[in-house]
Structure formats: structure tokens, C-alpha cells
VODOLUM-759516 format. One line per 2 residues: their letters; for each residue y, x, z of C-alpha. Coordinates in Angstrom, 1 decimal. Layout:
N
a) Y X Z; ... $
//
This chain:
583
xx) -110.9 29.8 28.6; -108.2 30.3 26.2 $
xx) -105.4 32.7 26.9; -102.3 31.1 28.1 $
xx) -99.0 31.9 26.4; -96.4 33.4 28.4 $
xx) -92.4 33.4 28.6; -90.2 36.3 27.5 $
xx) -89.2 37.0 31.0; -92.7 37.2 32.1 $
xx) -93.6 39.3 29.1; -90.9 41.8 29.9 $
xx) -92.3 42.1 33.5; -95.8 42.8 32.3 $
xx) -94.7 45.8 30.1; -91.8 46.9 32.3 $
xx) -88.8 46.3 30.1; -85.6 44.3 30.3 $
xx) -85.9 40.9 28.7; -83.1 41.7 26.2 $
xx) -85.3 44.6 24.7; -88.0 41.7 23.7 $
xx) -85.2 39.3 22.7; -84.0 41.8 20.0 $
xx) -87.6 42.4 19.1; -88.2 38.6 18.4 $
xx) -84.8 38.5 16.4; -86.2 41.3 14.2 $
xx) -89.5 39.5 13.8; -91.5 42.3 15.5 $
xx) -93.0 39.8 18.0; -93.9 36.3 16.8 $
xx) -94.0 33.3 19.2; -97.3 31.4 19.4 $
xx) -96.1 28.2 21.0; -93.0 26.3 22.1 $
xx) -92.4 24.1 25.1; -90.9 20.7 25.0 $
xx) -87.8 22.0 26.1; -87.5 24.3 23.0 $
xx) -88.6 27.6 24.9; -90.8 30.1 23.0 $
xx) -94.1 31.4 24.4; -95.7 34.6 23.4 $
xx) -99.2 35.8 23.4; -100.0 38.2 26.1 $
xx) -102.1 40.4 23.8; -99.1 40.8 21.4 $
xx) -96.7 41.6 24.1; -99.1 44.4 25.5 $
xx) -99.5 45.8 21.8; -95.9 45.8 21.5 $
xx) -95.5 47.5 24.9; -98.0 50.4 23.9 $
xx) -95.8 50.7 20.7; -92.7 51.0 22.8 $
xx) -94.5 53.6 24.8; -95.3 55.6 21.8 $
xx) -91.6 55.4 20.6; -90.5 56.8 24.1 $
xx) -93.0 59.6 23.7; -91.5 60.3 20.3 $
xx) -88.0 60.3 21.5; -88.8 62.5 24.5 $
xx) -90.5 65.1 22.1; -87.2 65.9 20.3 $
xx) -87.4 69.2 22.0; -90.8 69.8 20.2 $
xx) -91.0 72.9 17.9; -91.5 70.7 14.9 $
xx) -92.4 67.5 13.3; -95.9 67.7 14.6 $
xx) -95.3 66.6 18.1; -93.1 63.8 17.0 $
xx) -95.6 62.2 14.7; -98.9 63.1 16.3 $
xx) -99.4 59.9 18.3; -98.4 57.4 15.4 $
xx) -102.1 57.4 13.9; -103.7 57.0 17.2 $
xx) -101.4 54.0 18.1; -102.0 52.4 14.6 $
xx) -105.8 52.6 15.1; -105.4 51.1 18.7 $
xx) -103.3 48.3 17.5; -105.3 47.4 14.4 $
xx) -108.9 48.5 14.9; -108.8 50.4 11.5 $
xx) -111.4 53.0 10.8; -108.9 55.5 9.7 $
xx) -105.1 56.1 10.0; -103.0 58.7 8.7 $
xx) -99.5 59.9 8.0; -98.7 62.3 5.3 $
xx) -95.4 63.9 5.2; -93.8 64.9 2.1 $
xx) -90.5 66.4 0.9; -88.1 64.5 -1.3 $
xx) -89.7 65.9 -4.4; -93.2 64.7 -3.4 $
xx) -94.7 68.1 -2.2; -97.0 67.2 0.6 $
xx) -96.2 68.9 4.0; -98.4 67.9 6.6 $
xx) -101.0 65.2 7.7; -101.4 63.5 11.0 $
xx) -104.5 61.5 11.2; -106.9 59.7 13.7 $
xx) -110.5 59.0 12.7; -110.7 61.8 10.0 $
xx) -112.8 64.8 10.5; -111.3 67.1 13.2 $
xx) -112.9 70.2 11.8; -111.3 70.4 8.5 $
xx) -109.1 73.5 7.9; -106.0 71.5 6.7 $
xx) -104.4 74.8 5.3; -106.9 75.4 2.9 $
xx) -107.4 71.8 1.6; -105.2 69.7 -0.7 $
xx) -103.5 66.9 1.1; -103.1 63.2 -0.1 $
xx) -100.2 63.4 -2.5; -97.7 60.7 -3.3 $
xx) -99.0 59.8 -6.7; -101.5 57.1 -7.4 $
xx) -101.8 54.3 -4.9; -99.8 56.4 -2.3 $
xx) -97.0 56.3 -4.6; -97.1 52.5 -4.8 $
xx) -96.8 51.9 -1.1; -94.3 49.3 -0.3 $
xx) -91.2 49.5 2.2; -91.2 48.5 5.8 $
xx) -90.6 44.9 5.0; -93.3 44.7 2.3 $
xx) -96.4 46.9 3.0; -99.2 47.2 0.4 $
xx) -102.3 45.6 1.6; -105.6 45.7 -0.6 $
xx) -108.7 44.2 0.4; -110.7 46.3 -2.1 $
xx) -109.0 49.7 -3.0; -111.1 50.3 -6.1 $
xx) -109.6 47.3 -7.8; -106.2 48.8 -7.8 $
xx) -105.3 50.6 -11.3; -103.7 53.6 -9.5 $
xx) -106.7 54.0 -7.0; -106.4 57.7 -6.9 $
xx) -104.4 60.6 -5.1; -106.8 61.0 -2.4 $
xx) -108.7 64.6 -2.1; -112.4 64.8 -2.1 $
xx) -112.9 65.4 1.5; -111.4 62.0 2.5 $
xx) -114.0 59.6 3.8; -114.9 56.4 1.3 $
xx) -112.4 53.6 1.8; -112.4 49.9 0.8 $
xx) -109.5 48.0 2.7; -106.2 49.7 2.7 $
xx) -103.0 48.8 4.3; -99.9 51.3 3.8 $
xx) -96.1 51.5 3.9; -93.6 54.3 2.9 $
xx) -91.2 55.8 5.3; -88.1 57.8 4.3 $
xx) -85.6 59.3 6.8; -81.9 59.9 6.4 $
xx) -82.6 63.7 5.2; -84.9 62.7 2.3 $
xx) -88.0 63.5 4.2; -90.8 61.2 3.1 $
xx) -94.0 59.9 4.9; -97.0 57.7 3.8 $
xx) -98.3 55.7 6.7; -101.6 54.1 5.7 $
xx) -104.6 52.4 7.5; -108.1 52.1 5.8 $
xx) -111.4 50.7 6.5; -114.9 51.9 5.3 $
xx) -116.7 50.0 2.9; -118.6 46.9 4.6 $
xx) -115.7 46.6 7.0; -113.2 43.5 6.8 $
xx) -109.9 43.7 5.4; -106.5 43.7 7.1 $
xx) -104.7 40.6 8.3; -101.1 39.6 8.5 $
xx) -100.9 40.4 11.9; -102.0 44.0 11.1 $
xx) -99.1 44.1 8.6; -96.7 43.1 11.5 $
xx) -98.1 45.8 13.5; -97.7 48.2 10.8 $
xx) -94.1 47.2 10.3; -93.4 47.8 14.1 $
xx) -95.0 51.3 13.7; -92.9 52.0 10.4 $
xx) -89.6 52.0 12.7; -91.2 54.2 15.2 $
xx) -92.5 56.8 12.4; -88.9 56.8 11.0 $
xx) -87.4 57.4 14.4; -90.0 60.3 14.9 $
xx) -89.1 61.6 11.5; -85.2 61.5 12.3 $
xx) -85.8 62.9 15.6; -87.8 65.8 14.5 $
xx) -85.4 66.4 11.7; -82.5 66.4 13.9 $
xx) -84.4 68.9 16.3; -85.3 71.1 13.3 $
xx) -81.6 71.3 12.5; -80.5 72.0 15.9 $
xx) -83.1 74.6 16.1; -81.9 76.4 13.1 $
xx) -78.3 76.2 14.1; -79.1 77.4 17.5 $
xx) -80.9 80.3 15.9; -78.2 81.1 13.5 $
xx) -75.6 80.8 16.2; -77.6 83.0 18.6 $
xx) -78.0 85.6 16.0; -74.4 85.5 15.0 $
xx) -73.4 85.8 18.7; -75.6 88.8 19.2 $
xx) -74.2 90.4 16.2; -70.7 89.8 17.3 $
xx) -71.5 91.0 20.8; -72.9 94.1 19.3 $
xx) -69.8 94.8 17.2; -67.6 94.0 20.2 $
xx) -69.6 96.2 22.8; -69.6 99.3 20.2 $
xx) -66.2 98.9 19.0; -63.9 101.9 19.2 $
xx) -61.0 99.7 20.4; -60.6 97.7 23.6 $
xx) -61.7 93.9 23.1; -61.2 91.1 25.7 $
xx) -62.1 87.5 24.9; -60.6 84.8 27.4 $
xx) -61.4 81.1 27.4; -58.5 79.0 26.9 $
xx) -59.2 76.1 29.2; -60.8 78.0 32.3 $
xx) -58.8 81.3 31.6; -62.0 83.4 32.4 $
xx) -63.3 86.4 30.6; -66.0 85.6 28.0 $
xx) -66.9 89.2 27.0; -65.3 92.7 26.6 $
xx) -66.1 96.0 25.0; -67.2 99.2 26.5 $
xx) -63.8 100.8 25.3; -61.9 97.9 27.2 $
xx) -63.9 98.6 30.3; -63.0 102.4 30.1 $
xx) -59.4 101.8 29.7; -59.0 99.3 32.5 $
xx) -61.2 101.4 34.8; -63.1 98.2 35.7 $
xx) -66.4 96.6 35.1; -64.7 93.5 33.6 $
xx) -67.7 91.0 34.5; -68.0 88.1 32.5 $
xx) -66.4 84.9 34.4; -63.6 87.1 35.8 $
xx) -60.4 85.2 36.1; -57.4 86.0 33.8 $
xx) -55.2 86.4 36.8; -57.5 89.0 38.3 $
xx) -57.7 91.0 35.0; -53.9 91.0 34.9 $
xx) -53.6 92.7 38.3; -56.0 95.6 37.1 $
xx) -53.2 97.3 35.3; -49.6 97.6 35.2 $
xx) -48.0 97.5 31.6; -44.9 99.0 30.4 $
xx) -43.5 98.7 27.0; -42.3 101.5 24.6 $
xx) -38.9 102.0 26.3; -40.5 102.1 29.8 $
xx) -39.5 98.7 30.9; -42.2 96.8 33.0 $
xx) -43.7 93.9 31.0; -43.6 90.7 33.1 $
xx) -46.5 88.1 33.2; -45.0 85.6 30.6 $
xx) -44.7 88.8 28.0; -48.2 89.9 28.3 $
xx) -49.6 89.6 24.8; -52.6 87.6 25.8 $
xx) -50.5 85.1 27.8; -48.3 84.8 24.6 $
xx) -51.1 84.0 22.4; -52.4 81.4 24.8 $
xx) -49.2 79.7 25.2; -47.7 79.9 21.7 $
xx) -50.8 79.7 19.9; -49.8 82.5 17.5 $
xx) -50.9 86.0 16.9; -48.5 88.5 18.5 $
xx) -47.2 91.5 16.5; -48.7 95.0 17.4 $
xx) -46.7 96.5 20.1; -46.7 100.1 21.6 $
xx) -47.3 100.0 25.3; -48.5 102.0 28.3 $
xx) -51.5 101.0 30.7; -51.0 102.2 34.3 $
xx) -54.1 102.0 36.2; -54.8 101.8 39.9 $
xx) -55.5 105.5 40.0; -51.9 106.3 38.6 $
xx) -53.2 107.5 35.2; -51.4 106.3 32.1 $
xx) -52.8 105.5 28.7; -50.7 104.7 25.6 $
xx) -52.0 101.8 23.5; -51.2 99.6 20.6 $
xx) -51.7 96.0 21.6; -52.0 92.7 19.9 $
xx) -53.4 89.3 20.8; -54.6 86.3 18.8 $
xx) -55.8 82.7 19.7; -59.2 81.6 18.4 $
xx) -58.9 77.8 17.2; -61.2 75.1 18.2 $
xx) -62.7 72.1 16.1; -60.3 69.6 17.5 $
xx) -57.2 71.6 16.5; -56.7 73.2 19.9 $
xx) -57.4 76.6 21.3; -60.9 77.7 22.2 $
xx) -60.1 81.1 23.5; -57.9 84.1 22.8 $
xx) -58.8 87.7 22.0; -56.9 90.9 23.2 $
xx) -57.2 93.9 21.2; -55.9 97.3 22.1 $
xx) -56.3 101.0 21.0; -56.0 104.2 22.9 $
xx) -53.3 106.4 21.0; -53.4 109.2 23.3 $
xx) -54.7 111.6 20.7; -52.1 110.2 18.2 $
xx) -49.2 110.9 20.7; -50.6 114.3 21.4 $
xx) -50.5 115.3 17.9; -47.0 113.8 17.4 $
xx) -45.7 115.5 20.4; -47.1 119.0 19.1 $
xx) -45.5 118.2 15.7; -42.2 117.3 17.3 $
xx) -42.4 120.3 19.5; -43.0 122.5 16.5 $
xx) -40.1 121.0 14.4; -37.7 121.3 17.3 $
xx) -38.7 125.1 17.8; -38.5 125.9 14.1 $
xx) -35.1 124.3 13.8; -33.8 126.1 16.8 $
xx) -35.1 129.2 15.4; -33.6 128.8 11.8 $
xx) -30.0 128.0 13.1; -29.3 131.3 14.5 $
xx) -30.1 133.4 11.2; -28.4 130.9 9.0 $
xx) -25.2 131.4 11.2; -25.5 135.0 10.7 $
xx) -25.8 134.9 7.1; -22.8 132.6 6.7 $
xx) -20.7 135.0 8.9; -21.6 137.9 6.9 $
xx) -21.1 136.1 3.6; -17.6 135.2 4.6 $
xx) -16.8 138.7 5.9; -17.6 140.0 2.4 $
xx) -15.2 137.5 0.9; -12.5 140.2 -0.4 $
xx) -9.7 139.1 -2.7; -10.6 139.0 -6.3 $
xx) -10.8 137.0 -9.4; -12.9 133.7 -8.8 $
xx) -14.8 134.6 -12.0; -16.0 137.9 -10.6 $
xx) -19.9 138.1 -10.4; -19.6 139.0 -6.6 $
xx) -17.4 136.1 -5.8; -19.8 133.7 -7.5 $
xx) -22.7 135.1 -5.6; -20.9 134.7 -2.2 $
xx) -20.0 131.2 -2.9; -23.6 130.3 -3.8 $
xx) -24.7 132.0 -0.5; -22.3 130.1 1.4 $
xx) -23.4 126.7 -0.2; -27.0 127.4 0.3 $
xx) -26.4 128.3 4.0; -24.5 124.9 4.3 $
xx) -27.3 123.0 2.6; -29.9 124.7 5.0 $
xx) -27.8 124.0 8.1; -27.6 120.5 7.1 $
xx) -31.4 120.4 6.5; -32.2 122.0 9.9 $
xx) -29.8 119.6 11.7; -31.4 116.6 10.2 $
xx) -34.8 117.8 11.0; -33.6 118.5 14.7 $
xx) -32.2 115.0 14.9; -35.1 113.2 13.8 $
xx) -37.3 115.2 16.0; -35.2 114.2 19.0 $
xx) -35.0 110.5 17.9; -38.8 110.2 17.6 $
xx) -39.5 112.3 20.7; -37.2 110.1 22.7 $
xx) -35.1 112.9 23.9; -32.0 111.8 22.0 $
xx) -31.0 108.5 23.9; -28.1 106.2 23.4 $
xx) -25.3 107.2 25.6; -23.0 104.3 25.5 $
xx) -19.4 104.3 26.6; -16.3 102.1 25.8 $
xx) -15.1 103.3 22.4; -13.2 102.2 19.4 $
xx) -14.5 102.3 15.8; -11.2 103.6 14.6 $
xx) -11.4 106.9 16.5; -14.9 107.4 15.4 $
xx) -13.9 106.6 11.7; -10.8 109.1 11.9 $
xx) -13.0 112.0 13.4; -15.6 111.6 10.8 $
xx) -13.0 111.6 7.9; -11.5 114.9 9.6 $
xx) -14.9 116.5 9.5; -15.6 115.2 5.7 $
xx) -12.5 116.4 4.1; -12.9 119.9 5.8 $
xx) -16.3 120.3 4.1; -17.2 121.7 0.7 $
xx) -17.5 118.3 -1.1; -14.7 116.6 0.7 $
xx) -12.1 119.3 0.3; -9.2 117.8 -1.3 $
xx) -10.9 114.3 -1.8; -8.8 111.4 -0.6 $
xx) -10.6 108.8 1.8; -8.8 105.6 2.3 $
xx) -9.5 103.9 5.7; -9.0 100.2 6.1 $
xx) -9.3 99.2 9.9; -7.6 95.9 11.1 $
xx) -5.0 96.3 13.9; -6.8 93.7 16.2 $
xx) -10.3 95.3 15.8; -11.7 95.1 19.4 $
xx) -13.4 97.9 21.5; -17.1 98.2 21.7 $
xx) -19.9 99.7 24.1; -21.7 102.3 21.9 $
xx) -22.5 105.9 21.5; -19.5 107.3 19.6 $
xx) -21.4 110.6 18.9; -24.4 109.1 17.2 $
xx) -22.1 106.7 15.2; -20.0 109.6 14.1 $
xx) -23.2 111.3 12.9; -24.1 108.1 10.9 $
xx) -20.6 108.3 9.2; -21.0 111.8 8.6 $
xx) -24.3 111.2 6.6; -22.9 108.3 4.6 $
xx) -19.6 110.1 3.7; -21.6 113.3 2.8 $
xx) -23.6 111.3 0.3; -20.7 109.4 -1.1 $
xx) -18.8 112.9 -1.7; -21.7 114.3 -3.3 $
xx) -22.6 111.6 -5.8; -19.2 110.1 -6.8 $
xx) -16.4 111.9 -8.2; -13.8 109.3 -7.4 $
xx) -12.3 108.1 -4.1; -14.2 106.7 -1.1 $
xx) -13.1 103.7 1.1; -14.1 103.0 4.6 $
xx) -13.6 99.4 5.9; -14.1 97.9 9.2 $
xx) -14.3 94.0 10.2; -15.1 92.1 13.2 $
xx) -17.1 88.9 13.0; -16.3 86.9 16.2 $
xx) -19.2 84.3 15.5; -21.7 87.0 16.0 $
xx) -19.6 89.3 18.0; -20.5 92.4 15.7 $
xx) -18.5 95.0 14.1; -19.3 95.9 10.5 $
xx) -18.5 99.1 9.0; -18.6 99.9 5.1 $
xx) -18.4 103.1 3.3; -17.7 102.1 -0.4 $
xx) -18.1 104.6 -3.3; -17.6 104.5 -7.1 $
xx) -20.8 106.3 -8.1; -24.0 105.3 -10.0 $
xx) -25.1 102.9 -7.5; -28.7 102.5 -6.1 $
xx) -31.4 100.9 -8.0; -32.1 97.4 -6.5 $
xx) -35.9 98.2 -6.3; -35.1 101.3 -4.1 $
xx) -32.5 100.0 -1.7; -34.8 99.3 1.1 $
xx) -37.0 102.3 0.8; -34.1 104.9 0.8 $
xx) -33.9 104.4 4.6; -37.4 105.8 4.9 $
xx) -38.1 109.3 6.1; -38.4 111.9 3.2 $
xx) -37.7 109.2 0.5; -35.6 110.6 -2.5 $
xx) -34.4 108.5 -5.4; -36.5 108.6 -8.5 $
xx) -33.5 108.7 -10.7; -31.5 111.8 -10.9 $
xx) -27.7 111.2 -9.6; -25.4 113.6 -11.3 $
xx) -22.9 115.7 -9.3; -25.1 116.3 -6.2 $
xx) -27.9 118.2 -4.9; -31.3 116.6 -4.0 $
xx) -31.2 116.0 -0.3; -34.1 116.3 2.3 $
xx) -34.6 112.6 2.7; -33.8 112.6 6.4 $
xx) -30.1 111.6 6.3; -30.4 107.7 5.9 $
xx) -33.5 107.7 8.0; -31.5 109.2 10.8 $
xx) -28.8 106.5 10.3; -31.5 103.7 10.5 $
xx) -32.7 105.0 13.7; -29.4 105.4 15.3 $
xx) -28.2 101.9 14.3; -31.5 100.3 15.3 $
xx) -31.2 102.0 18.7; -27.9 100.1 19.0 $
xx) -29.5 97.0 18.2; -27.8 96.7 14.8 $
xx) -28.6 96.5 11.1; -28.0 98.9 8.2 $
xx) -28.2 98.3 4.4; -26.8 99.0 0.8 $
xx) -25.5 96.8 -2.0; -24.3 97.6 -5.5 $
xx) -20.6 97.0 -6.2; -19.8 94.5 -9.1 $
xx) -17.7 97.3 -10.6; -19.9 100.1 -10.1 $
xx) -20.8 102.2 -7.2; -22.5 101.3 -3.9 $
xx) -21.5 100.1 -0.5; -23.5 101.5 2.6 $
xx) -22.9 99.2 5.6; -23.9 98.8 9.1 $
xx) -23.4 96.2 11.8; -23.7 96.6 15.5 $
xx) -23.1 94.4 18.5; -20.0 94.9 20.3 $
xx) -21.7 94.5 23.8; -18.9 92.3 25.3 $
xx) -20.2 92.4 28.8; -19.4 96.0 28.9 $
x) -16.7 96.6 26.5 $
//
């Protein structure tokens, strides 16, 4: 009894798929109707539907094998399915690179005991290089009649009929899918061509799936290797490192040094709120750092790298560790923040060395002051009336000058030592710049370089009071006036102005000397920096005076600098906030 054609819905029930899947297959021409009802409904061969169902099953197997280690698992079942659908004696898929070099062969019907690694594979030349695309397979009833009937190795069994198609995936990986019958067997039919066309789609899907897996596997291996290297670098780093995820704000990793400085195991997955509670942080001036000022919180909130800051970690046991801290966000592919990293370095040893140096300098300067004062006193006691040109008087003047120079040097070293150690703080009080300027002028005109030198002072009558340290600001003016007297033969002018918009008071010391080279106007405020050009009329200084001035003005929250005058000479200036809440 002949087979009765079935409807599309019945066909879908037989192979266990939704009828829309079969409808799309009919639109592509993968399934051909065998009859049509009077009402115009297509009917299909049960055999064709079952074949298509087996092909779909093979496709599902190939898709589920994306996690297989290579192309092998993805293409393994294609030749078996091809033989089952067409009844061919042999079926094979030969995979090649884009340059034609053969990679692998997957077959069914060929000898299973062949060592494929030691044998040549069918290459993409000859008839295999002439295979058609998916919509036009190459079908030959007698392979020997084709002018390019070569390209098969000697181990391949004899063939007569051939049906083949070429498959190329998106990555350029090519495969030749061919079926063959032995001599004496019939050739392939159009129905076999349709089955092969369907298998071509599955083979291409298998190649793409395997290629995607290979890429994913390679990327995963590279990522895991990079992650292991990064973790090893972080773990053995000599600085503390914390990495926190931006979204969940949990700890992703930490270095051994970070765990030591925190005094905690810092387990992965720990919440940032818990980490912030492990230590109390103070800034360089001893003020408690609140939550929003924590570098890691700032990096997460502002998406910017924080500047290095001197801070103090106080742990639960009460011990304190000085550290230098910075934090930076780590960007995500979508332009947001993936995570943030906190880097901090223990600077205890640096502080200990610094403290020892400061203590040494303080001790030396104290010990030098006493003999210098004695020498100066003895030199003045020998200052008997005689002609200035006399040899003894010249010597006594030289001794007195050298003692003054040494005393100034010792004073500068002691001041710098106290500033750096923090023992010389800013002792603010309500004061007026006019008093500070006049006291400094009085001291300057009594010095050797200022003796007999007029200093013009310009102070507006409405200059307001300020809240500052008059002693330290007087030290700044002493240094600036001393430099002006040493290096300029002309008069010196001191001006004071008030800027109401910024509520700052500006003081300028103007000389008429050689000026300061533009390239060195910033560097001269660094410790131990000396001008490279000789300045006539003065003796080379220690390089500490202007550095002390910069530290004092900085402690007041102000600014200091120098500019050259249009008619010669230089103007040293500083600005400090008046602090109206206190003044």
C-alpha cells in the first residue's frame, strides 16, 4: 500500500518540533511537498519528514557540542548522517584552512584503522577544488570522466559516483563535504542533492560553532593566564593593593602587604563598608579623614585618579602606620567603571630616616650657635680704635661678617628642620601687616647689608587686619629683604595691597638688581637651589631662605612667587588669606 502524504502539523508532531520550524524549512526549499489538496494545502512524504528530523537532531547535537575541545566533536556525526540519508558507500568531511592546507578528516565508511596523522589527506585541488556551493552541489555519475579527477590519496577506496559541496564559515575555515559510491553502485539523485544541501547548513553551523568555541577557549586561556600573572604580581607586591568592584562594592583581591598593614585577612567578597571599618585614617595634619574623603570612595564617585597623599593608618590594636595612598578607577567596556584600586605604601622607614636627619640637624645647629656667638663677641671686644685700612681691622671685620653668615646659615637650617618635623606650627593671632613690615625694616637697616640703605614702605591706610603668625611672616620678610639688600645697590620698596574679591593681602618686595632668569623663577624656592648665574654684590647663600619662605606662606594657605620688573630688578611677592572669620 503506498505511503499516504501527511500535513505539516502532523509532520511536526511526528518529529517533535513546532510546525513553524517546518514551515521555514519549506520556504527555504529544504522540504518539498509531494501532493496538494483540493483546498490548496501541501502534503509531505513521511520519509522526507523523518529524514529532516534526523538532520535537525544532528544539528542540535552539533550546537550542544560547542563546549567540546575542538572541531572534531562538532563535525563527527555529519558523515554518518549523510550516509544514513542517502545510502552512500562513503561520506567524508575534509576541513581546510583558507590557504587550502588540509587540517582534519571526518568520515564514515572508510577504514577505521588508518593512522590519519601519518597519511596525506584529500586536498582541495582537483575535483575537490571544483565542488559547488550549497545551492549547486557537484554531482558526477562517473568520477573518472571528470578532467580533474585527482586529489585523492592512494589509501582512498575506489569511487565512481560523487556528490560534493564546499562549505566556508565566517572565519575562512573551509570544508569539503562529499559522498561517493563504489564502482557498480548507482549514482546519486536530485533527492540526494536536497539532503546534501540541508547537511551543508548543518556543517557550516558546526564549523562556526567550533570556531567560536576555539576562539572563546583561547581567549579564556589568555585571560586566565593574565589573571594569574596579575594576581601573582599583586600578591608579591611590596605595596598594599586593594581591588574593589564598582557595582557590588565588594573586595576582588588584595596583596599580602595590604593584609599586613590592615592587620586582617581581607577575604575576597568582603564588603567595602566593612573594610573601611577596619582602620581609622588620618591625614598629614592629624585630622580624621571622613568617609567621603577616603581615596577609594573618591575614585569610585568621581571616576578620577586621586593624587598621592600622606596619611596615617590606625589599626584596632592602636598601632599606627604612616602611608602614602592613591586610588584609581578601572574602566569598563561600556564607558562606566568596572572596579577601583587602592594602592598604599608603608613609609615608616622613610619617616624614621627623616626624623633622624631632622634630629641631627637640630642638634648640630644648636651646638653651632653657642661658639659662633662667642667668636662674634670676642671679635667685637678686640675692635680697638684704629684706621680702617689697618690689617687687624680688616681681619676683625672679616671675622664678624663670616660669623653673621654662619649664624644665618645655622638659623635657616634650624628653621627648615623645625618646619619639616612639624615642631614649628603656625601660631595665628590677630595682627596687622604694617606692624610686621615696620619690624622687619627696623631689623634690616640694622644689619651689615642694610646699614644706611633707605627702604620705602607703601601701606594703604585702609589695609585690614588679618589672622596670621606675625613671627613667621616677619621671618619671610627678613629673608626677602636680606636678599634684596645683598644683590641690589639701589633702594628697596615694600608695598602692601588688599584684594576684597579674594579677601587676600599681598606683600611685594621690589628691588632694582639684575632680576631672576625666567627659567629659574620657580626652582629658586626649592631647598638648596642656587642661581646658576653669578649675582654681583652678594655672597652665595645656602639655598634655604626662599624654601623657608615658601613653607611659611604655604602653611598660611597662601602663594609666593617672583617676577622681573620692566625697568630691571625683581619683585618677590606673597599673598595670604586674611581669614575674616577670625580677624
